[in-house]
C-alpha positions as CSV (number, residue, x, y, z in Angstrom):
1,I,67.8,-86.1,64.1
2,M,67.5,-89.7,62.6
3,E,63.9,-90.6,61.9
4,S,64.3,-93.0,58.9
5,I,67.5,-94.4,60.2
6,R,67.4,-98.0,61.6
7,D,70.1,-100.7,62.3
8,G,71.2,-103.8,60.5
9,V,70.9,-106.4,63.2
10,A,68.1,-108.7,62.9
11,N,69.8,-111.9,64.2
12,T,70.4,-112.1,67.7
13,E,72.3,-115.4,68.0
14,D,75.1,-114.3,67.3
15,P,76.1,-113.2,70.4
16,V,78.4,-110.1,69.4
17,K,75.5,-109.2,67.7
18,L,73.8,-108.9,71.5
19,F,75.4,-105.8,72.3
20,A,74.6,-104.2,68.9
21,E,70.7,-103.4,70.6
22,E,72.7,-101.9,73.3
23,A,74.9,-99.6,71.0
24,K,71.7,-99.2,69.4
25,F,70.0,-97.4,72.6
26,F,73.2,-95.2,73.3
27,V,73.4,-94.0,69.7
28,E,69.3,-93.3,70.1
29,Y,69.5,-91.7,73.8
30,H,72.9,-90.0,73.7
31,L,73.5,-88.5,70.8
32,L,70.9,-88.8,68.2
33,R,68.5,-86.3,70.3
34,R,70.7,-83.6,69.6
35,E,71.7,-81.2,66.9
36,H,74.5,-80.4,66.4
37,P,75.6,-77.4,64.1
38,A,79.0,-78.7,62.4
39,R,77.9,-82.1,61.7
40,N,75.3,-84.7,60.7
41,F,75.8,-87.9,62.4
42,A,72.7,-89.9,60.8
43,E,74.9,-89.3,57.4
44,A,78.0,-90.4,59.2
45,L,76.8,-93.7,60.3
46,V,74.5,-94.1,57.1
47,A,78.3,-93.7,55.9
48,Q,80.3,-96.1,58.0
49,G,77.7,-98.8,57.0
50,L,76.5,-98.8,60.9
51,A,73.0,-97.6,59.8
52,K,71.5,-97.9,57.0
53,V,68.1,-96.0,55.3
54,T,64.3,-97.0,55.7
55,G,62.3,-96.1,52.5
56,W,58.8,-95.7,54.1
57,S,59.8,-92.9,56.6
58,I,62.2,-91.0,54.4
59,T,59.8,-88.2,54.0
60,H,59.9,-87.1,57.3
61,V,64.0,-86.7,57.9
62,T,64.3,-82.9,58.5
63,G,67.3,-81.9,56.7
64,S,68.0,-83.1,53.5
65,P,66.7,-86.9,52.3
66,E,69.2,-87.2,49.3
67,A,72.3,-86.9,51.5
68,L,71.1,-89.9,53.4
69,R,70.5,-91.6,49.9
70,A,74.0,-90.6,49.0
71,A,75.8,-91.7,52.1
């Protein structure tokens, strides 16, 4: 689960970035609330630059916080 991951989009003046909030909601609602034995989606999103680790809540991550930091 991705308690310590957040998107990097803060500027909504760019029309393309307006879709980022909708995409974030979709991912959080449909994907991140599920456990999957074969894949850690949080690490994949961080590694691709689609999310970033926030230091203040990394201690609440289930699994390995070190793996997220390394991604």
